[in-house]
C-alpha positions, -999 to +999 in steps of 0.1 A: +015+029+147-022+024+150-041+003+123-058+034+109-024+052+105-009+022+088-038+020+064-037+057+056+000+055+049-004+025+026-033+043+007-011+074+003+017+052-010-005+035-035-019+068-046+017+081-052+026+049-072-006+048-093-005+059-129-031+087-126-031+093-088-067+079-085-077+049-064-111+033-058-114+024-021-142+001-010-148-003+027-167-035+034-154-061+059-120-053+046-106-022+029-101-029-008-079-005-028-081-007-066-059+013-089-040+013-122-003+006-117+020+006-148-011+002-170-024-028-151-055-027-128-044-042-095-061-047-061-047-047-026-068-057+004-060-040+038-072-050+072-059-085+066-055-092+103-072-070+130-046-078+156-028-045+162+003-061+177+016-075+144-005-056+118+022-032+107+046-060+100+020-080+081+009-051+060+046-041+053+051-076+039+020-075+018+029-040+003+065-052-005+050-082-025+026-058-042+052-033-054+080-059-062+068-066-097+068-029-105+106-029-107+109+006-093+143+024-095+164+030-064+156+067-062+118+060-060+124+032-034+144+056-012+117+083-015+091+056-005+111+046+025+114+082+037+079+094+030+058+064+038+061+032+058+095+016+060+095-007+030 
């Protein structure tokens, strides 16, 4: 996948997981995504590494660490795996 496709997929995933479906996205040197997840304001920074060769793997790891404290049920995790990037 291209970097823009990965970023779009991650943003859609975060929108799906957010409390109200709203995210604040700031595009400066990096893409900063801010939202409310389980009542807590959290921030995820994309475009961590511009190298396309391992970008998807790196972002997948970052997203896994981001959603791990949310303690999502198995049904939600399966839906995430089908609909968005393979987490």
